[in-house]
Every structure is written in C-alpha cells, then in structure tokens.
C-alpha positions in Angstrom: 149.8 134.7 116.8 146.5 135.9 117.2 144.2 135.6 113.7 147.3 133.5 111.9 144.7 130.9 110.9 142.4 133.4 109.4 144.1 133.9 105.8 144.9 130.3 105.5 140.8 129.2 105.6 140.4 132.2 103.6 142.7 131.0 100.9 141.4 127.5 101.5 137.8 128.3 101.0 139.1 130.5 97.6 140.5 126.8 96.0 137.1 125.2 97.0 135.4 128.1 94.9 137.7 127.8 92.3 137.9 123.4 92.7 134.1 123.7 92.3 133.9 126.1 89.2 136.9 123.9 87.7 134.7 120.6 88.4 132.1 122.0 86.7 133.7 124.1 83.6 135.5 120.7 82.7 134.6 117.5 84.9 138.3 116.3 84.7 138.9 114.1 87.7 143.0 115.0 87.3 142.4 118.9 88.3 139.4 118.3 90.6 142.1 116.1 92.4 144.7 118.4 92.3 142.4 121.0 93.6 140.7 119.0 96.3 144.3 118.0 97.5 145.5 121.6 97.6 142.2 122.4 99.9 142.9 119.4 101.8 146.5 120.3 102.5 145.7 123.8 103.3 143.0 122.9 105.7 145.1 120.4 107.9 148.0 123.6 108.2 145.2 126.3 109.5 144.6 123.1 111.6 148.2 122.7 112.9 148.3 126.7 113.8 144.8 126.5 115.4 146.0 123.5 118.0 149.3 125.3 118.2 147.8 128.2 119.4 143.8 128.6 120.1 144.4 132.4 119.6 145.1 131.8 115.9 141.6 132.0 115.2 140.7 135.0 116.9 140.1 138.3 115.2 141.5 141.4 117.0 145.0 142.7 118.9 146.8 140.6 120.8 146.9 140.8 124.2 149.5 142.5 126.1 152.5 140.6 127.2 152.7 140.8 131.6 156.4 141.9 131.0 157.8 143.1 127.5 159.9 140.8 125.4 163.9 141.2 125.1 164.5 140.6 121.4 166.8 142.0 118.7 164.9 142.8 115.8 166.4 144.3 112.6 163.9 146.9 110.6 164.8 145.4 107.1 167.6 142.8 106.6 168.7 143.6 103.3 171.1 140.0 103.4 167.7 138.0 103.6 166.4 140.0 101.4 169.9 138.8 98.7 169.7 135.1 99.9 165.9 135.1 98.7 167.2 136.5 95.6 169.9 134.4 94.9 168.0 131.4 95.9 165.7 132.1 92.9 168.2 132.8 90.5 169.7 129.4 91.1 166.7 128.0 90.9 165.8 129.8 87.7 169.5 129.1 86.6 168.8 125.2 86.8 165.9 125.6 83.5 167.1 128.1 81.7 171.0 129.2 82.0 173.8 128.2 83.9 175.4 131.3 84.5 172.3 132.2 86.5 173.7 128.9 89.3 176.9 130.4 89.1 175.9 134.3 89.8 173.2 133.2 92.4 176.0 130.7 94.3 178.3 133.6 94.8 175.8 136.6 96.0 174.2 133.2 98.2 177.8 133.4 99.6 178.3 137.0 99.8 174.8 137.3 101.2 175.3 134.1 104.1 178.3 136.6 105.4 176.3 139.6 105.3 173.9 137.9 107.2 176.4 136.3 109.8 177.4 139.8 110.4 173.7 141.1 111.3 173.1 138.1 112.9 176.6 139.1 115.4 175.1 142.8 115.7 172.4 142.1 116.8 173.4 139.5 119.4 176.0 142.4 120.8 173.4 144.1 121.0 170.5 142.1 123.0 173.9 141.7 125.4 174.1 145.7 125.7 170.6 146.1 126.6 170.7 143.2 128.8 173.3 144.7 130.8 171.9 148.4 130.6 174.2 150.0 129.4 173.1 152.8 126.7 173.7 152.1 123.0 176.7 153.0 121.2 176.0 156.0 118.6 178.1 156.8 116.1 179.5 160.6 116.1 178.2 162.6 113.3 180.3 165.1 111.6 178.7 168.5 111.1 178.7 170.1 107.6 180.3 172.9 107.3 
C-alpha cells in the first residue's frame, strides 16, 4: 500500500496541534492525557504500517506489478453497506430503543445472506476466469 501511512501521520499531527491548543486553553491533565494517548496510538499504527511495508510512507503511484493479479472484486457491494447499517442500528438500539436492535438484527441476517451470495458469485466468476471460459452474459430482450 503506497502512501497508506501518510494520512494516518497527518491525523496524528492534527491531534497533536489540537492537544497543544487544549493544553494552553484548559490545562486539564485528564484531557491532555487523553489527547496524548490518542496521538501515541495513531503514531504507533502509522509505525506498524511503515514496518509492514516500506512503501507506506512514499508518495505517488504504486509500481506496476510484473504480472497482473487475478482478483474478483465487485464494483459495489450493497450487502456490505446493509451490514454496516445493521450494526449501527444495533448499537444505537442498545442506547435508545430496543426496536432498533430487532430491526438491525433482522437486517444483519438478510445482509449476511446476500453477502454470502455475492461471495459465491465472485468465486464462480474467478474460477471461470482462471479456466479461460468467457463470462456469462444474460440475453437482453429487445424492446418493440
């Protein structure tokens, strides 16, 4: 991941500036400690990204691979978005109203089922690609 640590370090710098302003404005040790912990945690995450891949600190386009990667990836996964909404609904429901928990649980079950179908279709598409067979295209009806 080329340049992946740069936004994380920028976020750490922004928090450090806010921590300094908060220290000057309030001088509260608890708030300064919370900001300091957040800055330290984010810097450690950036350091882990750099340690995992040295290109995480370099800017610019990534180098071209020697051979293309075969990876099936959808343009948009509606099921993943629904799963995220379901989890958010469950978390909000724990705080405000239990009907949101029930709604979120039902939505989560449906979205995980749809996600399983998407993964199965992606796996079948990748297998067809590796075999070299042409992709399946549905016949379109002509309108009169």
